[in-house]
C-alpha positions as CSV (number, residue, x, y, z in Angstrom):
1,M,5.2,-24.3,2.0
2,N,3.8,-21.5,4.0
3,A,6.3,-19.7,6.1
4,Q,4.4,-17.8,8.8
5,T,6.6,-17.1,11.7
6,G,10.0,-16.1,10.4
7,R,11.7,-13.0,8.9
8,F,12.1,-12.8,5.2
9,V,14.2,-11.1,2.5
10,G,13.6,-11.4,-1.2
11,N,14.5,-8.3,-3.1
12,G,15.8,-6.5,-0.1
13,A,12.4,-6.2,1.5
14,K,10.7,-8.2,4.3
15,S,7.4,-10.0,3.7
16,A,4.9,-11.7,5.9
17,A,4.9,-15.2,4.4
18,I,6.2,-17.5,1.7
19,H,4.1,-20.0,-0.2
20,V,5.3,-22.7,-2.6
21,K,3.2,-24.5,-5.1
22,D,4.4,-26.9,-7.8
23,G,8.0,-26.0,-7.1
24,K,7.5,-22.3,-7.5
25,F,6.9,-19.4,-5.2
26,A,3.3,-18.4,-4.9
27,T,1.3,-15.7,-3.3
28,E,-1.3,-17.9,-1.6
29,S,-1.3,-21.3,-0.1
30,S,-3.4,-24.1,-1.6
31,P,-4.7,-26.9,0.6
32,G,-2.9,-30.1,0.1
33,T,0.1,-28.6,-1.7
34,T,1.7,-26.3,0.9
35,K,3.3,-26.9,4.2
36,S,4.0,-24.6,7.2
37,L,7.7,-23.6,7.8
38,D,8.1,-22.7,11.4
39,L,11.1,-20.4,11.9
40,G,10.2,-19.2,15.4
41,G,10.8,-15.6,14.4
42,K,14.6,-16.1,14.6
43,S,15.7,-16.7,11.0
44,F,15.8,-15.1,7.6
45,V,14.7,-16.6,4.3
46,Y,16.7,-15.8,1.2
47,P,16.8,-17.0,-2.4
48,A,19.3,-19.8,-2.6
49,L,22.7,-18.7,-3.7
50,I,24.2,-18.9,-7.1
51,N,28.0,-19.5,-7.8
52,T,28.8,-18.2,-11.2
53,H,32.3,-19.7,-11.5
54,D,33.6,-23.0,-10.4
55,H,35.5,-26.0,-11.9
56,L,33.8,-28.9,-10.4
57,R,36.4,-31.4,-11.5
58,G,39.0,-29.4,-9.5
59,N,37.5,-29.0,-6.0
60,Y,40.3,-30.5,-3.8
61,L,42.7,-29.3,-1.2
62,P,45.3,-27.9,-0.5
63,R,45.4,-24.7,-2.5
64,I,48.2,-24.4,-5.0
65,G,50.0,-21.1,-5.5
66,P,53.3,-19.4,-6.2
67,K,56.3,-19.6,-4.0
68,P,56.2,-17.2,-1.0
69,G,56.7,-13.6,-2.0
70,E,56.1,-14.4,-5.7
71,F,53.1,-14.3,-8.0
72,Y,52.1,-15.4,-11.5
73,L,51.6,-13.1,-14.5
74,T,49.1,-15.5,-16.1
75,W,47.2,-18.6,-15.2
76,L,49.5,-20.9,-17.2
77,P,52.4,-21.4,-14.7
78,W,49.8,-22.0,-12.0
79,D,48.4,-24.8,-14.1
80,D,51.9,-26.3,-14.4
81,D,52.4,-26.1,-10.7
82,L,49.1,-27.7,-10.0
83,K,49.8,-30.7,-12.2
84,A,53.2,-31.2,-10.7
85,S,51.8,-31.0,-7.1
86,A,51.3,-33.8,-4.6
87,A,47.7,-32.7,-4.2
88,Y,47.1,-33.3,-7.9
89,A,48.6,-36.8,-7.7
90,E,46.5,-37.5,-4.6
91,R,43.4,-36.3,-6.3
92,A,43.9,-38.8,-9.1
93,N,42.8,-41.6,-6.7
94,L,39.2,-40.2,-7.2
95,T,37.3,-40.6,-10.4
96,A,35.7,-37.7,-12.3
97,E,32.3,-38.8,-11.0
98,D,33.7,-38.8,-7.4
99,M,35.0,-35.2,-7.9
100,Y,31.6,-34.0,-9.3
101,T,29.8,-35.5,-6.3
102,L,32.2,-33.9,-3.9
103,S,31.8,-30.5,-5.7
104,S,28.0,-30.8,-5.6
105,Y,28.1,-31.0,-1.8
106,K,30.6,-28.1,-1.7
107,S,27.7,-26.1,-3.2
108,L,24.9,-27.6,-1.1
109,F,26.6,-27.1,2.2
110,S,27.1,-23.4,1.5
111,G,23.5,-22.7,0.5
112,V,24.2,-22.8,-3.3
113,T,21.7,-24.5,-5.5
114,T,22.9,-23.3,-8.9
115,V,26.5,-23.4,-10.0
116,V,28.4,-22.9,-13.2
117,D,30.9,-25.6,-14.0
118,H,33.3,-23.9,-16.5
119,F,34.3,-26.8,-18.5
120,P,33.3,-28.0,-22.0
121,H,30.1,-30.0,-22.3
122,S,32.2,-33.0,-23.5
123,I,33.8,-33.1,-20.0
124,N,30.8,-32.6,-17.8
125,Q,27.7,-33.7,-19.7
126,D,27.6,-37.2,-18.1
127,F,27.7,-35.8,-14.6
128,L,25.8,-32.6,-14.3
129,P,22.3,-34.0,-14.7
130,H,22.7,-36.4,-11.8
131,L,23.9,-34.0,-9.1
132,P,21.7,-33.1,-6.1
133,I,22.1,-29.4,-6.9
134,R,21.5,-27.5,-10.2
135,A,24.6,-27.3,-12.4
136,L,24.0,-25.0,-15.3
137,Q,23.7,-27.0,-18.6
138,N,22.6,-24.4,-21.0
139,Y,25.7,-22.3,-21.8
140,A,28.2,-21.5,-24.5
141,L,31.8,-21.0,-23.7
142,A,35.4,-20.4,-24.5
143,H,38.4,-21.0,-22.2
144,E,39.6,-17.5,-22.8
145,A,40.3,-15.0,-25.7
146,S,44.0,-14.9,-26.1
147,S,46.8,-17.2,-27.4
148,Y,46.7,-18.9,-24.0
149,D,43.3,-20.3,-24.9
150,L,42.8,-24.1,-24.4
151,K,40.3,-24.2,-27.3
152,W,37.3,-25.3,-25.4
153,G,34.1,-25.5,-27.4
154,D,33.7,-24.9,-31.1
155,G,35.5,-21.5,-31.2
156,I,34.5,-18.1,-29.9
157,A,32.5,-16.9,-32.9
158,I,30.4,-20.1,-33.1
159,E,29.9,-20.4,-29.3
160,H,28.9,-16.8,-29.1
161,R,26.3,-17.2,-31.9
162,R,25.0,-20.3,-30.1
163,A,24.6,-18.2,-26.9
164,A,22.7,-15.4,-28.7
165,A,20.4,-17.9,-30.5
166,N,19.4,-19.6,-27.3
167,N,19.6,-16.7,-24.8
168,W,22.3,-18.5,-23.0
169,P,25.4,-17.0,-21.3
170,F,28.7,-17.0,-23.2
171,I,31.2,-17.8,-20.5
172,T,34.9,-17.2,-20.7
173,H,37.9,-16.3,-18.6
174,L,39.2,-12.9,-19.6
175,A,42.4,-11.1,-18.6
176,E,43.3,-13.9,-16.1
177,G,46.6,-12.2,-15.6
178,F,48.2,-8.9,-16.5
179,D,50.8,-9.5,-19.1
180,E,50.3,-7.9,-22.5
181,E,48.8,-11.0,-24.1
182,S,46.3,-11.6,-21.3
183,M,45.1,-8.0,-21.5
184,R,44.1,-8.3,-25.2
185,G,41.2,-10.5,-24.4
186,L,38.4,-8.0,-24.5
187,A,39.6,-6.4,-27.7
188,N,39.7,-9.9,-29.3
189,L,36.1,-10.5,-28.3
190,E,35.1,-7.1,-29.7
191,N,36.8,-7.8,-33.0
192,L,34.9,-11.1,-33.3
193,G,31.6,-9.4,-32.5
194,A,31.3,-11.3,-29.3
195,L,31.1,-8.4,-26.8
196,D,27.5,-8.0,-25.8
197,R,24.9,-8.8,-23.1
198,Y,25.5,-12.6,-23.4
199,G,29.0,-12.3,-22.0
200,L,29.9,-13.6,-18.6
201,F,33.6,-12.7,-18.1
202,V,35.6,-14.4,-15.4
203,H,38.4,-12.6,-13.5
204,C,39.1,-9.6,-15.7
205,I,42.2,-8.7,-13.7
206,G,44.0,-6.9,-16.5
207,F,41.0,-4.8,-17.6
208,S,41.7,-1.1,-18.2
209,D,39.3,1.6,-17.3
210,E,38.1,1.7,-20.9
211,D,37.7,-2.1,-20.9
212,I,35.4,-1.7,-17.9
213,R,33.4,1.0,-19.6
214,K,33.0,-1.2,-22.8
215,T,31.8,-4.1,-20.6
216,A,29.2,-1.8,-19.1
217,R,28.0,-0.4,-22.4
218,A,27.8,-3.9,-23.8
219,G,25.6,-5.1,-20.9
220,A,27.9,-8.0,-20.1
221,S,28.5,-9.4,-16.7
222,I,31.6,-10.4,-14.7
223,S,32.3,-13.1,-12.2
224,W,34.6,-11.8,-9.5
225,C,36.8,-14.4,-7.8
226,P,38.9,-12.4,-5.3
227,A,40.4,-15.3,-3.3
228,S,41.8,-17.1,-6.3
229,N,43.0,-13.8,-7.8
230,M,44.9,-12.8,-4.8
231,L,46.5,-16.2,-4.2
232,M,47.7,-16.4,-7.8
233,F,48.4,-12.8,-8.8
234,N,48.4,-10.8,-5.6
235,V,45.9,-8.5,-7.3
236,T,42.2,-8.6,-8.3
237,C,40.1,-6.7,-10.8
238,K,39.2,-3.1,-10.3
239,I,36.1,-4.2,-8.5
240,R,35.0,-0.7,-7.3
241,K,35.2,0.7,-10.8
242,F,33.2,-2.2,-12.2
243,L,30.5,-1.4,-9.6
244,R,30.5,2.3,-10.2
245,E,30.3,1.9,-14.0
246,G,27.1,-0.2,-13.5
247,V,28.5,-3.6,-14.6
248,N,26.5,-6.5,-13.5
249,V,28.9,-8.1,-11.0
250,T,28.5,-11.6,-9.7
251,L,30.7,-13.7,-7.3
252,G,32.5,-17.0,-8.1
253,T,34.7,-19.3,-6.1
254,D,36.9,-20.8,-8.8
255,S,38.0,-24.3,-7.7
256,T,39.3,-24.9,-4.1
257,H,42.8,-25.5,-5.6
258,S,43.0,-21.7,-5.8
259,G,39.8,-20.1,-4.4
260,S,37.8,-20.2,-1.2
261,A,36.4,-23.3,0.4
262,N,32.9,-22.3,-0.7
263,L,30.7,-19.3,-1.7
264,L,30.1,-18.2,1.9
265,A,33.8,-18.1,2.5
266,E,34.2,-16.1,-0.7
267,I,31.7,-13.6,0.5
268,H,33.7,-13.1,3.7
269,Y,37.0,-12.8,1.8
270,G,35.6,-10.4,-0.9
271,R,34.2,-8.0,1.7
272,E,37.4,-8.0,3.8
273,L,39.5,-7.5,0.6
274,Y,37.3,-4.6,-0.6
275,R,37.8,-2.9,2.8
276,K,41.5,-3.4,2.6
277,L,41.7,-2.1,-0.9
278,Y,39.5,1.0,-0.6
279,G,39.1,1.8,3.0
280,E,35.3,1.5,2.9
281,D,32.7,-1.3,3.2
282,L,31.3,-3.2,0.3
283,P,27.6,-2.9,1.2
284,A,26.1,-6.1,2.4
285,K,23.1,-5.6,0.1
286,T,25.5,-5.4,-2.9
287,I,27.1,-8.7,-1.9
288,F,23.6,-10.3,-1.5
289,E,22.7,-9.1,-5.1
290,M,26.0,-10.5,-6.5
291,V,25.1,-14.1,-5.4
292,T,21.3,-13.9,-6.2
293,I,19.6,-11.6,-8.7
294,N,22.8,-10.4,-10.4
295,A,24.0,-14.0,-10.9
296,A,20.6,-15.0,-12.2
297,K,20.7,-12.1,-14.7
298,A,24.3,-13.1,-15.8
299,L,23.0,-16.6,-16.5
300,H,19.9,-15.3,-18.3
301,L,17.7,-17.0,-15.7
302,E,16.4,-13.9,-14.0
303,D,12.8,-14.9,-14.8
304,S,13.2,-18.1,-12.8
305,L,15.9,-17.6,-10.2
306,G,17.5,-15.0,-7.9
307,S,14.6,-13.7,-5.8
308,L,11.5,-14.9,-3.8
309,D,9.1,-13.5,-6.4
310,E,5.9,-15.2,-7.4
311,G,6.4,-17.7,-10.3
312,K,10.2,-18.2,-9.7
313,L,11.6,-21.6,-8.8
314,A,11.4,-22.1,-5.0
315,D,15.2,-22.3,-4.4
316,M,15.2,-21.1,-0.8
317,L,17.8,-20.7,1.9
318,V,17.0,-20.3,5.6
319,L,19.8,-18.8,7.8
320,R,19.9,-18.4,11.5
321,G,19.4,-14.8,12.4
322,Q,22.5,-13.3,14.0
323,S,21.8,-9.7,12.9
324,D,18.7,-7.6,12.6
325,D,19.8,-6.6,9.1
326,P,19.1,-9.4,6.7
327,Y,21.9,-8.5,4.3
328,E,24.5,-8.2,7.1
329,N,23.2,-11.6,8.3
330,L,24.0,-13.2,5.0
331,A,27.4,-11.5,4.7
332,A,28.4,-12.9,8.0
333,A,26.9,-16.4,7.6
334,G,28.9,-19.7,7.7
335,M,27.9,-23.3,7.0
336,G,26.8,-23.7,10.6
337,D,24.1,-21.1,10.2
338,I,22.2,-22.9,7.4
339,E,18.9,-24.2,8.7
340,F,17.2,-25.2,5.5
341,L,17.8,-25.4,1.8
342,S,15.5,-26.3,-1.1
343,L,15.7,-26.7,-4.8
344,A,12.5,-25.9,-6.8
345,G,10.6,-26.6,-3.6
346,K,12.4,-29.9,-2.9
347,P,14.2,-30.0,0.5
348,L,17.9,-30.6,0.0
349,Y,19.3,-30.1,3.5
350,G,18.1,-28.9,6.8
351,E,17.4,-29.3,10.5
352,L,15.3,-32.3,11.5
353,R,12.5,-30.0,12.6
354,F,11.7,-29.4,8.9
355,L,11.1,-33.0,8.2
356,D,7.3,-32.4,8.2
357,L,7.8,-30.7,4.8
358,F,8.0,-34.1,3.4
359,G,4.4,-34.8,4.2
360,G,4.3,-35.5,7.9
361,N,6.3,-37.6,10.3
362,Q,8.0,-40.7,8.7
363,P,7.1,-44.1,10.1
364,G,9.4,-45.0,13.0
365,G,11.1,-41.7,12.8
366,K,12.9,-42.7,9.6
367,L,14.2,-40.3,7.1
368,P,12.5,-40.1,3.7
369,L,13.8,-42.4,1.0
370,G,16.9,-41.0,-0.6
371,Y,18.0,-38.9,2.4
372,S,20.6,-39.5,5.1
373,Q,21.5,-37.9,8.4
374,I,24.7,-36.1,9.3
375,T,25.9,-33.9,12.3
376,A,26.9,-30.4,11.3
377,A,27.8,-27.7,13.8
378,G,26.5,-30.0,16.6
379,R,23.1,-30.4,15.0
380,P,21.5,-33.5,13.4
381,M,20.7,-32.6,9.8
382,F,18.9,-34.4,7.0
383,V,20.6,-34.2,3.5
384,L,19.7,-35.5,0.1
385,G,21.9,-38.4,-0.8
386,D,24.5,-40.0,1.5
387,P,27.5,-37.6,1.6
388,G,28.7,-39.3,4.9
389,K,29.0,-42.7,3.2
390,F,30.6,-41.0,0.1
391,Y,33.1,-39.1,2.2
392,A,34.2,-42.3,4.0
393,Q,34.6,-44.1,0.6
394,A,36.6,-41.2,-0.8
395,R,38.9,-41.4,2.2
396,E,39.5,-45.1,1.5
397,K,40.4,-44.4,-2.1
398,I,42.7,-41.5,-1.0
399,G,44.3,-43.7,1.6
400,F,44.0,-41.6,4.7
401,K,41.6,-39.4,6.7
402,K,41.6,-36.5,4.2
403,I,40.0,-33.3,5.5
404,L,38.0,-31.3,2.9
405,D,37.0,-27.9,4.4
406,F,33.8,-27.6,2.3
407,L,32.3,-30.8,4.0
408,P,31.1,-29.6,7.5
409,F,30.9,-33.0,9.2
410,E,32.8,-36.2,10.0
411,P,31.6,-39.5,8.6
412,G,29.9,-41.6,11.2
413,Q,29.0,-38.7,13.5
């Protein structure tokens, strides 16, 4: 894949062309193994995005939150409200496999090719390998590190040792709330010897300034989920202090039952919230890094993901250019701005003009085997799999014409 006529951003710098060979970015094209990607000088190329926190079994709508004017102190009453809701009962019409398929398209249609499904392997191991996007499989985890813990995995100490032995992330919710018990989480990890560079800590709402400094010194990462935090708790973590202390900050959506519809919407929300909280802009380049190279580092995959550098997997996102600044362009993008998406060089989604990347025009104008066509933002688009058929089948199971905001099309269009 030889991109000759567009505008490009990898590590914050523009380059003249992009080449892909054997599923990885290369510096030079090789006859017979590369194709030309014509962007007409009107688009930007980015590393595909990475969502560091989701619960793929839980991506359904509407959002569930506290009563108007109220908020939760911890996640536990939210979970009770969710399970008592009409949405949860409605969701039960869909199988676990259905939910994982829906969630994979939530990622794909927002330019995400790598996502963390924060559930135990026993829950997701039968589904993750079969999704059209990359759902992280090499991780260790806990639910959290307080008495509210749901006891996921084999226990914090064992799971952390597993992460260190394999150079995997150790992923856990921490301080998802701000009562006294929730705020003990980091100290509990420290006492167990599990506070180090393998940590990927989600939410961190109740972190003190010293907790933030300890996280920075340990080299751990955090996943900031602002939309979910504000819905549930009316507060988020001290995000500016995390950034100023040099913590590796990433961005996560949480499930759509509490968070944004997708990662692009979470980018918009996070920037707006930051401006409201601090009276200043969160730099667009910082946001870009949160969903690319910072996220790859947090997952210990920075050697293979997160930028357009030679030798990394060719996970590539092409966005319509609406701004001369590539970072501002990403920060403002919506689902309708996606022109092309690939996973390790394999096209996942895109405008029909990119069909020649499959090896030339298909006989009779047909799509390649395994792909279907939808209409998104008024454009005919190819997509891996058949989400249109799946969406229609899901609606039949639900019993009415359910609208899921992370699917940018209507079946049959």
